[in-house]
PDB file of N, CA, C and O in Angstrom:
ATOM      1  N   MET A   1     -54.989 -64.242  31.976  1.00  0.00           N
ATOM      2  CA  MET A   1     -54.406 -64.577  33.260  1.00  0.00           C
ATOM      3  C   MET A   1     -52.937 -64.957  33.133  1.00  0.00           C
ATOM      4  O   MET A   1     -52.152 -64.743  34.056  1.00  0.00           O
ATOM      5  N   SER A   2     -52.570 -65.519  31.991  1.00  0.00           N
ATOM      6  CA  SER A   2     -51.186 -65.971  31.853  1.00  0.00           C
ATOM      7  C   SER A   2     -50.202 -64.811  31.878  1.00  0.00           C
ATOM      8  O   SER A   2     -49.049 -64.997  32.268  1.00  0.00           O
ATOM      9  N   GLU A   3     -50.635 -63.600  31.465  1.00  0.00           N
ATOM     10  CA  GLU A   3     -49.746 -62.437  31.539  1.00  0.00           C
ATOM     11  C   GLU A   3     -49.446 -62.091  32.992  1.00  0.00           C
ATOM     12  O   GLU A   3     -48.300 -61.813  33.347  1.00  0.00           O
ATOM     13  N   LEU A   4     -50.474 -62.108  33.828  1.00  0.00           N
ATOM     14  CA  LEU A   4     -50.281 -61.848  35.249  1.00  0.00           C
ATOM     15  C   LEU A   4     -49.430 -62.944  35.882  1.00  0.00           C
ATOM     16  O   LEU A   4     -48.543 -62.660  36.687  1.00  0.00           O
ATOM     17  N   GLU A   5     -49.700 -64.189  35.522  1.00  0.00           N
ATOM     18  CA  GLU A   5     -48.908 -65.300  36.039  1.00  0.00           C
ATOM     19  C   GLU A   5     -47.443 -65.132  35.663  1.00  0.00           C
ATOM     20  O   GLU A   5     -46.558 -65.329  36.495  1.00  0.00           O
ATOM     21  N   LEU A   6     -47.187 -64.769  34.416  1.00  0.00           N
ATOM     22  CA  LEU A   6     -45.811 -64.582  33.949  1.00  0.00           C
ATOM     23  C   LEU A   6     -45.120 -63.467  34.715  1.00  0.00           C
ATOM     24  O   LEU A   6     -43.964 -63.614  35.111  1.00  0.00           O
ATOM     25  N   LEU A   7     -45.807 -62.361  34.927  1.00  0.00           N
ATOM     26  CA  LEU A   7     -45.229 -61.252  35.703  1.00  0.00           C
ATOM     27  C   LEU A   7     -44.896 -61.683  37.130  1.00  0.00           C
ATOM     28  O   LEU A   7     -43.824 -61.369  37.647  1.00  0.00           O
ATOM     29  N   LEU A   8     -45.811 -62.396  37.754  1.00  0.00           N
ATOM     30  CA  LEU A   8     -45.561 -62.879  39.120  1.00  0.00           C
ATOM     31  C   LEU A   8     -44.374 -63.829  39.154  1.00  0.00           C
ATOM     32  O   LEU A   8     -43.501 -63.711  40.014  1.00  0.00           O
ATOM     33  N   LEU A   9     -44.341 -64.770  38.219  1.00  0.00           N
ATOM     34  CA  LEU A   9     -43.245 -65.743  38.180  1.00  0.00           C
ATOM     35  C   LEU A   9     -41.898 -65.061  37.981  1.00  0.00           C
ATOM     36  O   LEU A   9     -40.919 -65.422  38.634  1.00  0.00           O
ATOM     37  N   LYS A  10     -41.838 -64.085  37.091  1.00  0.00           N
ATOM     38  CA  LYS A  10     -40.575 -63.367  36.850  1.00  0.00           C
ATOM     39  C   LYS A  10     -40.148 -62.596  38.094  1.00  0.00           C
ATOM     40  O   LYS A  10     -38.964 -62.560  38.429  1.00  0.00           O
ATOM     41  N   MET A  11     -41.107 -61.981  38.775  1.00  0.00           N
ATOM     42  CA  MET A  11     -40.793 -61.246  39.998  1.00  0.00           C
ATOM     43  C   MET A  11     -40.251 -62.206  41.063  1.00  0.00           C
ATOM     44  O   MET A  11     -39.285 -61.892  41.758  1.00  0.00           O
ATOM     45  N   TRP A  12     -40.882 -63.375  41.183  1.00  0.00           N
ATOM     46  CA  TRP A  12     -40.422 -64.340  42.173  1.00  0.00           C
ATOM     47  C   TRP A  12     -39.022 -64.846  41.821  1.00  0.00           C
ATOM     48  O   TRP A  12     -38.175 -64.986  42.703  1.00  0.00           O
ATOM     49  N   ALA A  13     -38.780 -65.117  40.556  1.00  0.00           N
ATOM     50  CA  ALA A  13     -37.457 -65.592  40.122  1.00  0.00           C
ATOM     51  C   ALA A  13     -36.388 -64.550  40.402  1.00  0.00           C
ATOM     52  O   ALA A  13     -35.288 -64.890  40.837  1.00  0.00           O
ATOM     53  N   GLU A  14     -36.699 -63.290  40.158  1.00  0.00           N
ATOM     54  CA  GLU A  14     -35.746 -62.206  40.413  1.00  0.00           C
ATOM     55  C   GLU A  14     -35.413 -62.080  41.895  1.00  0.00           C
ATOM     56  O   GLU A  14     -34.358 -61.561  42.259  1.00  0.00           O
ATOM     57  N   ASN A  15     -36.305 -62.552  42.736  1.00  0.00           N
ATOM     58  CA  ASN A  15     -36.101 -62.471  44.177  1.00  0.00           C
ATOM     59  C   ASN A  15     -35.631 -63.792  44.781  1.00  0.00           C
ATOM     60  O   ASN A  15     -35.725 -64.002  45.990  1.00  0.00           O
ATOM     61  N   GLY A  16     -35.127 -64.674  43.931  1.00  0.00           N
ATOM     62  CA  GLY A  16     -34.469 -65.880  44.416  1.00  0.00           C
ATOM     63  C   GLY A  16     -35.366 -67.063  44.715  1.00  0.00           C
ATOM     64  O   GLY A  16     -34.910 -68.039  45.310  1.00  0.00           O
ATOM     65  N   ILE A  17     -36.615 -67.008  44.325  1.00  0.00           N
ATOM     66  CA  ILE A  17     -37.515 -68.133  44.559  1.00  0.00           C
ATOM     67  C   ILE A  17     -37.322 -69.147  43.435  1.00  0.00           C
ATOM     68  O   ILE A  17     -37.469 -68.818  42.258  1.00  0.00           O
ATOM     69  N   VAL A  18     -36.995 -70.366  43.805  1.00  0.00           N
ATOM     70  CA  VAL A  18     -36.641 -71.401  42.838  1.00  0.00           C
ATOM     71  C   VAL A  18     -37.803 -72.345  42.550  1.00  0.00           C
ATOM     72  O   VAL A  18     -38.044 -72.699  41.396  1.00  0.00           O
ATOM     73  N   GLU A  19     -38.523 -72.753  43.591  1.00  0.00           N
ATOM     74  CA  GLU A  19     -39.619 -73.708  43.425  1.00  0.00           C
ATOM     75  C   GLU A  19     -40.847 -73.244  44.196  1.00  0.00           C
ATOM     76  O   GLU A  19     -40.742 -72.626  45.255  1.00  0.00           O
ATOM     77  N   VAL A  20     -42.019 -73.559  43.636  1.00  0.00           N
ATOM     78  CA  VAL A  20     -43.284 -73.216  44.275  1.00  0.00           C
ATOM     79  C   VAL A  20     -44.211 -74.433  44.231  1.00  0.00           C
ATOM     80  O   VAL A  20     -43.975 -75.388  43.491  1.00  0.00           O
ATOM     81  N   TYR A  21     -45.258 -74.374  45.033  1.00  0.00           N
ATOM     82  CA  TYR A  21     -46.308 -75.385  44.991  1.00  0.00           C
ATOM     83  C   TYR A  21     -47.628 -74.710  45.343  1.00  0.00           C
ATOM     84  O   TYR A  21     -47.650 -73.583  45.839  1.00  0.00           O
ATOM     85  N   LYS A  22     -48.727 -75.410  45.081  1.00  0.00           N
ATOM     86  CA  LYS A  22     -50.058 -74.862  45.344  1.00  0.00           C
ATOM     87  C   LYS A  22     -50.736 -75.677  46.431  1.00  0.00           C
ATOM     88  O   LYS A  22     -50.734 -76.908  46.402  1.00  0.00           O
ATOM     89  N   TYR A  23     -51.317 -74.967  47.393  1.00  0.00           N
ATOM     90  CA  TYR A  23     -52.095 -75.604  48.454  1.00  0.00           C
ATOM     91  C   TYR A  23     -53.339 -74.759  48.694  1.00  0.00           C
ATOM     92  O   TYR A  23     -53.236 -73.601  49.100  1.00  0.00           O
ATOM     93  N   LYS A  24     -54.503 -75.325  48.446  1.00  0.00           N
ATOM     94  CA  LYS A  24     -55.783 -74.634  48.598  1.00  0.00           C
ATOM     95  C   LYS A  24     -55.792 -73.308  47.842  1.00  0.00           C
ATOM     96  O   LYS A  24     -56.187 -72.273  48.380  1.00  0.00           O
ATOM     97  N   ASN A  25     -55.346 -73.360  46.576  1.00  0.00           N
ATOM     98  CA  ASN A  25     -55.293 -72.214  45.672  1.00  0.00           C
ATOM     99  C   ASN A  25     -54.374 -71.096  46.153  1.00  0.00           C
ATOM    100  O   ASN A  25     -54.522 -69.942  45.750  1.00  0.00           O
ATOM    101  N   ARG A  26     -53.439 -71.442  47.004  1.00  0.00           N
ATOM    102  CA  ARG A  26     -52.422 -70.491  47.449  1.00  0.00           C
ATOM    103  C   ARG A  26     -51.073 -70.970  46.917  1.00  0.00           C
ATOM    104  O   ARG A  26     -50.710 -72.136  47.069  1.00  0.00           O
ATOM    105  N   ILE A  27     -50.353 -70.068  46.304  1.00  0.00           N
ATOM    106  CA  ILE A  27     -49.027 -70.398  45.801  1.00  0.00           C
ATOM    107  C   ILE A  27     -48.035 -70.115  46.916  1.00  0.00           C
ATOM    108  O   ILE A  27     -48.006 -69.019  47.477  1.00  0.00           O
ATOM    109  N   LYS A  28     -47.228 -71.114  47.228  1.00  0.00           N
ATOM    110  CA  LYS A  28     -46.269 -71.006  48.330  1.00  0.00           C
ATOM    111  C   LYS A  28     -44.867 -71.340  47.845  1.00  0.00           C
ATOM    112  O   LYS A  28     -44.681 -72.067  46.870  1.00  0.00           O
ATOM    113  N   VAL A  29     -43.889 -70.791  48.551  1.00  0.00           N
ATOM    114  CA  VAL A  29     -42.483 -71.090  48.264  1.00  0.00           C
ATOM    115  C   VAL A  29     -42.189 -72.485  48.776  1.00  0.00           C
ATOM    116  O   VAL A  29     -42.527 -72.813  49.914  1.00  0.00           O
ATOM    117  N   PHE A  30     -41.557 -73.318  47.941  1.00  0.00           N
ATOM    118  CA  PHE A  30     -41.154 -74.638  48.405  1.00  0.00           C
ATOM    119  C   PHE A  30     -39.758 -74.548  48.989  1.00  0.00           C
ATOM    120  O   PHE A  30     -38.825 -74.092  48.328  1.00  0.00           O
ATOM    121  N   LYS A  31     -39.625 -74.977  50.204  1.00  0.00           N
ATOM    122  CA  LYS A  31     -38.330 -75.107  50.879  1.00  0.00           C
ATOM    123  C   LYS A  31     -38.266 -76.510  51.434  1.00  0.00           C
ATOM    124  O   LYS A  31     -39.290 -77.180  51.560  1.00  0.00           O
ATOM    125  N   ARG A  32     -37.085 -76.954  51.763  1.00  0.00           N
ATOM    126  CA  ARG A  32     -36.978 -78.305  52.306  1.00  0.00           C
ATOM    127  C   ARG A  32     -37.725 -78.422  53.627  1.00  0.00           C
ATOM    128  O   ARG A  32     -38.015 -77.412  54.269  1.00  0.00           O
ATOM    129  N   GLU A  33     -38.033 -79.636  54.034  1.00  0.00           N
ATOM    130  CA  GLU A  33     -38.804 -79.896  55.252  1.00  0.00           C
ATOM    131  C   GLU A  33     -38.222 -79.162  56.449  1.00  0.00           C
ATOM    132  O   GLU A  33     -37.007 -79.051  56.606  1.00  0.00           O
ATOM    133  N   GLY A  34     -39.109 -78.673  57.276  1.00  0.00           N
ATOM    134  CA  GLY A  34     -38.694 -78.016  58.505  1.00  0.00           C
ATOM    135  C   GLY A  34     -38.508 -76.521  58.382  1.00  0.00           C
ATOM    136  O   GLY A  34     -38.399 -75.832  59.396  1.00  0.00           O
ATOM    137  N   LEU A  35     -38.468 -75.998  57.165  1.00  0.00           N
ATOM    138  CA  LEU A  35     -38.321 -74.564  56.988  1.00  0.00           C
ATOM    139  C   LEU A  35     -39.693 -73.928  56.771  1.00  0.00           C
ATOM    140  O   LEU A  35     -40.626 -74.581  56.302  1.00  0.00           O
ATOM    141  N   VAL A  36     -39.799 -72.668  57.112  1.00  0.00           N
ATOM    142  CA  VAL A  36     -41.051 -71.939  56.930  1.00  0.00           C
ATOM    143  C   VAL A  36     -41.367 -71.842  55.443  1.00  0.00           C
ATOM    144  O   VAL A  36     -40.482 -71.591  54.626  1.00  0.00           O
ATOM    145  N   ARG A  37     -42.630 -72.043  55.102  1.00  0.00           N
ATOM    146  CA  ARG A  37     -43.072 -71.938  53.707  1.00  0.00           C
ATOM    147  C   ARG A  37     -43.945 -70.702  53.577  1.00  0.00           C
ATOM    148  O   ARG A  37     -45.057 -70.653  54.104  1.00  0.00           O
ATOM    149  N   TYR A  38     -43.435 -69.718  52.880  1.00  0.00           N
ATOM    150  CA  TYR A  38     -44.135 -68.460  52.739  1.00  0.00           C
ATOM    151  C   TYR A  38     -45.186 -68.505  51.643  1.00  0.00           C
ATOM    152  O   TYR A  38     -44.966 -69.078  50.576  1.00  0.00           O
ATOM    153  N   GLU A  39     -46.321 -67.898  51.918  1.00  0.00           N
ATOM    154  CA  GLU A  39     -47.376 -67.780  50.920  1.00  0.00           C
ATOM    155  C   GLU A  39     -47.063 -66.581  50.038  1.00  0.00           C
ATOM    156  O   GLU A  39     -46.817 -65.481  50.533  1.00  0.00           O
ATOM    157  N   LEU A  40     -47.076 -66.803  48.723  1.00  0.00           N
ATOM    158  CA  LEU A  40     -46.770 -65.748  47.778  1.00  0.00           C
ATOM    159  C   LEU A  40     -48.014 -65.108  47.189  1.00  0.00           C
ATOM    160  O   LEU A  40     -48.051 -63.902  46.942  1.00  0.00           O
ATOM    161  N   PHE A  41     -49.031 -65.927  46.967  1.00  0.00           N
ATOM    162  CA  PHE A  41     -50.204 -65.449  46.238  1.00  0.00           C
ATOM    163  C   PHE A  41     -51.409 -66.302  46.585  1.00  0.00           C
ATOM    164  O   PHE A  41     -51.303 -67.525  46.676  1.00  0.00           O
ATOM    165  N   CYS A  42     -52.556 -65.661  46.781  1.00  0.00           N
ATOM    166  CA  CYS A  42     -53.806 -66.380  47.021  1.00  0.00           C
ATOM    167  C   CYS A  42     -54.739 -66.104  45.846  1.00  0.00           C
ATOM    168  O   CYS A  42     -55.119 -64.959  45.603  1.00  0.00           O
ATOM    169  N   ASP A  43     -55.101 -67.145  45.128  1.00  0.00           N
ATOM    170  CA  ASP A  43     -55.950 -67.025  43.949  1.00  0.00           C
ATOM    171  C   ASP A  43     -57.418 -67.164  44.343  1.00  0.00           C
ATOM    172  O   ASP A  43     -57.914 -68.272  44.550  1.00  0.00           O
ATOM    173  N   LEU A  44     -58.098 -66.041  44.443  1.00  0.00           N
ATOM    174  CA  LEU A  44     -59.503 -66.055  44.816  1.00  0.00           C
ATOM    175  C   LEU A  44     -60.406 -66.460  43.655  1.00  0.00           C
ATOM    176  O   LEU A  44     -61.578 -66.777  43.861  1.00  0.00           O
ATOM    177  N   THR A  45     -59.867 -66.451  42.432  1.00  0.00           N
ATOM    178  CA  THR A  45     -60.661 -66.838  41.262  1.00  0.00           C
ATOM    179  C   THR A  45     -60.655 -68.350  41.040  1.00  0.00           C
ATOM    180  O   THR A  45     -61.507 -68.871  40.320  1.00  0.00           O
ATOM    181  N   TYR A  46     -59.721 -69.044  41.641  1.00  0.00           N
ATOM    182  CA  TYR A  46     -59.535 -70.486  41.487  1.00  0.00           C
ATOM    183  C   TYR A  46     -59.195 -70.877  40.047  1.00  0.00           C
ATOM    184  O   TYR A  46     -59.417 -72.023  39.653  1.00  0.00           O
ATOM    185  N   LYS A  47     -58.659 -69.939  39.254  1.00  0.00           N
ATOM    186  CA  LYS A  47     -58.368 -70.208  37.848  1.00  0.00           C
ATOM    187  C   LYS A  47     -56.899 -70.033  37.476  1.00  0.00           C
ATOM    188  O   LYS A  47     -56.483 -70.465  36.401  1.00  0.00           O
ATOM    189  N   MET A  48     -56.124 -69.420  38.326  1.00  0.00           N
ATOM    190  CA  MET A  48     -54.735 -69.155  37.977  1.00  0.00           C
ATOM    191  C   MET A  48     -53.847 -70.349  38.279  1.00  0.00           C
ATOM    192  O   MET A  48     -54.158 -71.179  39.133  1.00  0.00           O
ATOM    193  N   PHE A  49     -52.753 -70.416  37.570  1.00  0.00           N
ATOM    194  CA  PHE A  49     -51.771 -71.487  37.713  1.00  0.00           C
ATOM    195  C   PHE A  49     -52.425 -72.868  37.603  1.00  0.00           C
ATOM    196  O   PHE A  49     -52.243 -73.708  38.485  1.00  0.00           O
ATOM    197  N   PRO A  50     -53.187 -73.110  36.524  1.00  0.00           N
ATOM    198  CA  PRO A  50     -53.868 -74.401  36.384  1.00  0.00           C
ATOM    199  C   PRO A  50     -52.906 -75.572  36.169  1.00  0.00           C
ATOM    200  O   PRO A  50     -53.284 -76.727  36.366  1.00  0.00           O
ATOM    201  N   ASP A  51     -51.669 -75.282  35.767  1.00  0.00           N
ATOM    202  CA  ASP A  51     -50.695 -76.355  35.542  1.00  0.00           C
ATOM    203  C   ASP A  51     -50.018 -76.809  36.824  1.00  0.00           C
ATOM    204  O   ASP A  51     -49.259 -77.778  36.807  1.00  0.00           O
ATOM    205  N   LEU A  52     -50.275 -76.136  37.926  1.00  0.00           N
ATOM    206  CA  LEU A  52     -49.761 -76.572  39.228  1.00  0.00           C
ATOM    207  C   LEU A  52     -50.844 -77.410  39.912  1.00  0.00           C
ATOM    208  O   LEU A  52     -51.964 -76.948  40.127  1.00  0.00           O
ATOM    209  N   GLU A  53     -50.491 -78.633  40.243  1.00  0.00           N
ATOM    210  CA  GLU A  53     -51.446 -79.483  40.950  1.00  0.00           C
ATOM    211  C   GLU A  53     -51.603 -78.995  42.380  1.00  0.00           C
ATOM    212  O   GLU A  53     -50.612 -78.747  43.067  1.00  0.00           O
ATOM    213  N   ASP A  54     -52.813 -78.858  42.819  1.00  0.00           N
ATOM    214  CA  ASP A  54     -53.097 -78.413  44.180  1.00  0.00           C
ATOM    215  C   ASP A  54     -52.974 -79.616  45.116  1.00  0.00           C
ATOM    216  O   ASP A  54     -53.669 -80.618  44.944  1.00  0.00           O
ATOM    217  N   THR A  55     -52.106 -79.514  46.086  1.00  0.00           N
ATOM    218  CA  THR A  55     -51.883 -80.633  47.004  1.00  0.00           C
ATOM    219  C   THR A  55     -53.129 -80.962  47.820  1.00  0.00           C
ATOM    220  O   THR A  55     -53.265 -82.078  48.321  1.00  0.00           O
ATOM    221  N   ALA A  56     -54.037 -80.003  47.955  1.00  0.00           N
ATOM    222  CA  ALA A  56     -55.261 -80.240  48.721  1.00  0.00           C
ATOM    223  C   ALA A  56     -56.255 -81.120  47.971  1.00  0.00           C
ATOM    224  O   ALA A  56     -57.220 -81.604  48.563  1.00  0.00           O
ATOM    225  N   ASN A  57     -56.032 -81.329  46.689  1.00  0.00           N
ATOM    226  CA  ASN A  57     -56.965 -82.129  45.899  1.00  0.00           C
ATOM    227  C   ASN A  57     -56.736 -83.629  46.015  1.00  0.00           C
ATOM    228  O   ASN A  57     -57.555 -84.422  45.550  1.00  0.00           O
ATOM    229  N   ARG A  58     -55.637 -84.017  46.628  1.00  0.00           N
ATOM    230  CA  ARG A  58     -55.336 -85.444  46.804  1.00  0.00           C
ATOM    231  C   ARG A  58     -54.985 -85.708  48.252  1.00  0.00           C
ATOM    232  O   ARG A  58     -54.307 -84.904  48.891  1.00  0.00           O
ATOM    233  N   ASP A  59     -55.438 -86.821  48.763  1.00  0.00           N
ATOM    234  CA  ASP A  59     -55.127 -87.185  50.147  1.00  0.00           C
ATOM    235  C   ASP A  59     -53.667 -87.567  50.334  1.00  0.00           C
ATOM    236  O   ASP A  59     -53.110 -87.415  51.421  1.00  0.00           O
ATOM    237  N   ASP A  60     -53.046 -88.068  49.258  1.00  0.00           N
ATOM    238  CA  ASP A  60     -51.681 -88.576  49.370  1.00  0.00           C
ATOM    239  C   ASP A  60     -50.633 -87.630  48.783  1.00  0.00           C
ATOM    240  O   ASP A  60     -49.491 -88.043  48.580  1.00  0.00           O
ATOM    241  N   ALA A  61     -50.986 -86.384  48.506  1.00  0.00           N
ATOM    242  CA  ALA A  61     -50.049 -85.441  47.882  1.00  0.00           C
ATOM    243  C   ALA A  61     -49.373 -84.566  48.935  1.00  0.00           C
ATOM    244  O   ALA A  61     -49.998 -84.091  49.883  1.00  0.00           O
ATOM    245  N   TYR A  62     -48.095 -84.378  48.733  1.00  0.00           N
ATOM    246  CA  TYR A  62     -47.305 -83.506  49.590  1.00  0.00           C
ATOM    247  C   TYR A  62     -46.676 -82.421  48.723  1.00  0.00           C
ATOM    248  O   TYR A  62     -46.645 -82.544  47.498  1.00  0.00           O
ATOM    249  N   ALA A  63     -46.185 -81.378  49.343  1.00  0.00           N
ATOM    250  CA  ALA A  63     -45.546 -80.296  48.605  1.00  0.00           C
ATOM    251  C   ALA A  63     -44.417 -80.827  47.731  1.00  0.00           C
ATOM    252  O   ALA A  63     -44.242 -80.376  46.600  1.00  0.00           O
ATOM    253  N   GLU A  64     -43.663 -81.766  48.239  1.00  0.00           N
ATOM    254  CA  GLU A  64     -42.560 -82.380  47.487  1.00  0.00           C
ATOM    255  C   GLU A  64     -43.049 -83.007  46.178  1.00  0.00           C
ATOM    256  O   GLU A  64     -42.357 -82.959  45.161  1.00  0.00           O
ATOM    257  N   ASP A  65     -44.247 -83.594  46.218  1.00  0.00           N
ATOM    258  CA  ASP A  65     -44.805 -84.255  45.038  1.00  0.00           C
ATOM    259  C   ASP A  65     -45.284 -83.268  43.976  1.00  0.00           C
ATOM    260  O   ASP A  65     -45.251 -83.576  42.785  1.00  0.00           O
ATOM    261  N   CYS A  66     -45.722 -82.104  44.393  1.00  0.00           N
ATOM    262  CA  CYS A  66     -46.387 -81.162  43.489  1.00  0.00           C
ATOM    263  C   CYS A  66     -45.595 -79.893  43.208  1.00  0.00           C
ATOM    264  O   CYS A  66     -46.089 -79.004  42.515  1.00  0.00           O
ATOM    265  N   LYS A  67     -44.390 -79.791  43.724  1.00  0.00           N
ATOM    266  CA  LYS A  67     -43.602 -78.575  43.511  1.00  0.00           C
ATOM    267  C   LYS A  67     -43.252 -78.429  42.029  1.00  0.00           C
ATOM    268  O   LYS A  67     -43.218 -79.403  41.277  1.00  0.00           O
ATOM    269  N   ALA A  68     -42.992 -77.179  41.637  1.00  0.00           N
ATOM    270  CA  ALA A  68     -42.626 -76.901  40.254  1.00  0.00           C
ATOM    271  C   ALA A  68     -41.534 -75.838  40.228  1.00  0.00           C
ATOM    272  O   ALA A  68     -41.486 -74.954  41.084  1.00  0.00           O
ATOM    273  N   SER A  69     -40.684 -75.938  39.260  1.00  0.00           N
ATOM    274  CA  SER A  69     -39.612 -74.968  39.071  1.00  0.00           C
ATOM    275  C   SER A  69     -40.191 -73.676  38.508  1.00  0.00           C
ATOM    276  O   SER A  69     -40.950 -73.704  37.538  1.00  0.00           O
ATOM    277  N   VAL A  70     -39.840 -72.554  39.106  1.00  0.00           N
ATOM    278  CA  VAL A  70     -40.303 -71.252  38.628  1.00  0.00           C
ATOM    279  C   VAL A  70     -39.790 -71.014  37.206  1.00  0.00           C
ATOM    280  O   VAL A  70     -40.523 -70.493  36.366  1.00  0.00           O
ATOM    281  N   LYS A  71     -38.543 -71.389  36.929  1.00  0.00           N
ATOM    282  CA  LYS A  71     -37.990 -71.217  35.578  1.00  0.00           C
ATOM    283  C   LYS A  71     -38.773 -72.016  34.545  1.00  0.00           C
ATOM    284  O   LYS A  71     -39.022 -71.523  33.445  1.00  0.00           O
ATOM    285  N   ASP A  72     -39.167 -73.247  34.884  1.00  0.00           N
ATOM    286  CA  ASP A  72     -39.950 -74.070  33.961  1.00  0.00           C
ATOM    287  C   ASP A  72     -41.334 -73.472  33.714  1.00  0.00           C
ATOM    288  O   ASP A  72     -41.842 -73.499  32.593  1.00  0.00           O
ATOM    289  N   LEU A  73     -41.930 -72.937  34.765  1.00  0.00           N
ATOM    290  CA  LEU A  73     -43.243 -72.309  34.618  1.00  0.00           C
ATOM    291  C   LEU A  73     -43.154 -71.063  33.732  1.00  0.00           C
ATOM    292  O   LEU A  73     -44.057 -70.792  32.940  1.00  0.00           O
ATOM    293  N   ILE A  74     -42.064 -70.310  33.873  1.00  0.00           N
ATOM    294  CA  ILE A  74     -41.862 -69.133  33.019  1.00  0.00           C
ATOM    295  C   ILE A  74     -41.717 -69.555  31.568  1.00  0.00           C
ATOM    296  O   ILE A  74     -42.333 -68.967  30.679  1.00  0.00           O
ATOM    297  N   LYS A  75     -40.902 -70.575  31.330  1.00  0.00           N
ATOM    298  CA  LYS A  75     -40.693 -71.059  29.959  1.00  0.00           C
ATOM    299  C   LYS A  75     -42.006 -71.507  29.325  1.00  0.00           C
ATOM    300  O   LYS A  75     -42.266 -71.215  28.157  1.00  0.00           O
ATOM    301  N   SER A  76     -42.822 -72.205  30.080  1.00  0.00           N
ATOM    302  CA  SER A  76     -44.092 -72.698  29.513  1.00  0.00           C
ATOM    303  C   SER A  76     -45.031 -71.548  29.166  1.00  0.00           C
ATOM    304  O   SER A  76     -45.800 -71.658  28.211  1.00  0.00           O
ATOM    305  N   ARG A  77     -44.990 -70.455  29.913  1.00  0.00           N
ATOM    306  CA  ARG A  77     -45.851 -69.321  29.621  1.00  0.00           C
ATOM    307  C   ARG A  77     -45.293 -68.440  28.508  1.00  0.00           C
ATOM    308  O   ARG A  77     -46.059 -67.826  27.766  1.00  0.00           O
ATOM    309  N   GLU A  78     -43.995 -68.371  28.384  1.00  0.00           N
ATOM    310  CA  GLU A  78     -43.402 -67.579  27.307  1.00  0.00           C
ATOM    311  C   GLU A  78     -43.599 -68.258  25.956  1.00  0.00           C
ATOM    312  O   GLU A  78     -43.563 -67.597  24.918  1.00  0.00           O
ATOM    313  N   GLY A  79     -43.803 -69.554  25.964  1.00  0.00           N
ATOM    314  CA  GLY A  79     -44.024 -70.293  24.729  1.00  0.00           C
ATOM    315  C   GLY A  79     -45.426 -70.128  24.168  1.00  0.00           C
ATOM    316  O   GLY A  79     -45.690 -70.523  23.032  1.00  0.00           O
ATOM    317  N   LEU A  80     -46.339 -69.542  24.963  1.00  0.00           N
ATOM    318  CA  LEU A  80     -47.733 -69.371  24.514  1.00  0.00           C
ATOM    319  C   LEU A  80     -47.882 -68.240  23.534  1.00  0.00           C
ATOM    320  O   LEU A  80     -48.989 -67.971  23.065  1.00  0.00           O
TER     321      LEU A  80
END
């Protein structure tokens, strides 16, 4: 799965996506409050991007709390 994750992350980075977050196993673009948040990927297996905390798993979590840098996610997967 990490190969697919790496390909997706690189594609998103090439298209200017800087930060992402997970909500109900959907990877979304993080933008500042008030802007539309686009869904990039829906993980039907519930196994991809395990290092991203799903905001739906905590009552007190917001996208701001769980966002991650696409570049950092790429680096962590290239190190495997």
